[in-house]
N, C-alpha and C positions, 0 to 999 in steps of 0.2 A: 205664498205665494206661486203662480202660473206663467212660468216662462215660456210656454208654448204660446200663450194668448198673448204674452206682450212682444212675443216672438213676431208679430204679424201686426199687434196694434200699431208698438214703435215706427217704423218708416211710414206708415199712413198719417201719423202725426207731426215726424220729421216735414213731409212734403205739403200738410195745410198748414206749418208755419215758415215754409218757404225755406225750409235749408236743401242743401244740395249732399246728397247722400254716397257717401265712398263707404262699398259693401268689400269689407278688410277680413281678416280671420285672424282670430283668438291670439293673441300672443305675441302679434308684430309689435306692437307697442311698448310692451313690459321692458325691453332691453334699452330705451329711450328717455330714461330716468323721468318717467311722468309722473304728475301729480294727482292722487286719487281722488275722489271725491267721500267723505266721509257716508258711505251706505247705510250703517247701521242708524244713527242720528236722522238722514235726509234721506231714506230711502227712495223717495217719489222721484222717477227721471225727469218730469218735469218741469222739477226746480231746477234741475240739473242743465235743463234745458234753456231755460230762463235766464239764465248765469252767461250761458253759450251765446243767446240773442244778444245780451246786455255788452258782453264783451267783444260784439261785432262777427262773430263768426258765421261764416256762410254755408260752410262746407263740414258736415258732421261724419268722423267715422263710425261705424255700427255693424258688429261682429258678432255670430253666434255661435254655438256648437251643440251640437247632438252629441248623445251619450252615448258609447259604444261599446259592444259585447266585447269587443277584443282589451277594453279596460280591464275589462275580470279577467279576460282569460291570462292577461299578461302578469299581473298579480298571481292567479293560479300557479301557473307555472315558474315564478319567482319561488313558489314556498315547495315545490317540488326538491327546488335543487339545494336547500339547506335540510341541515340535519339538526331538527326540532322533535319536542315531543308529540306525541301522538296526538292525544287530547287539544296542546295551542292548534297543532294543523289543521285539527277536524274543525276550530272552533273557529280559526280565520276563515278556513273556505266555507262553512255555515255563514259567517258573516260577510263575505264576499258575495256570496250565491243569493243573498238577500234582495241585491243590488239589480238582477236580472230583468225584474219587471219596470225598472227604467230606460232598457235600451229603446232609444231613439226620438228619449224625448230630449229638448231641452235642458242644457246643464247651467250655460253660462252665457251670458250678453254683454256685451262689453259697445260702450259709447265715447267717444273721444274728439276735446277738436286741439284747434291750437291757436294759443295767443301767445303772445313775446317769443317765439323760439322754443317753447314748451307747451307738449302736450297735457290735457288734463282729461282724466277719466273718469267714469261713471261705470262699475263693474257689477255685477247682479251673479251670485251664484247658487243655483236652488239649496236646500238646503240641505236635501235628501246626498247632495251630490258633495257640497262640505264633508257629509257623513264622510263620505263614502274617501274622498280625498285625506280625512283626518285616518280612516283605518289603512289607506295606500302608505301614508307616513308612520303610524303606528309599525305596520310590517317592515318597513326600511329601516324602521332606528334598529329593531329588533333582529335586524338581520347578520349574519355570522361575519364578525371580522375579515376582510380579507386582506388587512395588515399583516395578520400575525404570519410567522414564518412556518412554512412547511417544515413538517419531520423530516433529518435528511438519513435516516435509516442509521442502522444500527453503529455505523462505523465514524461518523458525525456528530459534533455535537454542538448543541446552540448555545454552549457557555462563548 
């Protein structure tokens, strides 16, 4: 799936279909109780647009985002703050650096429309970016627990 090509193709399709296009930011709709399209079973965005048209939508929200080097650097800097075995750190660093070839590529696209006071969304995530997100989650899950109390020195007991 080439999201860079779709990022250019979708606005032309929206215009040809007579939709008004609202160019938004990724994540702006997430907190609004949106209903997500089943893009696994129905990955064709044109099916989603057909539903929007039949529901009477005239305005389509369109957002996309490019993968930035900062995302990799943020994860790498997170690793430097932890006390983890050297080999595990090297493994995470190697896996994170493998994503550098994707810098500047489109990693996510969102389409949405409003109907009956609810947003309906179509989300596309590049498979390589999903791998990056999964790795980021794995790293977060293995992070040291900040809730553990710090030792108070030789004069105090944690009992």
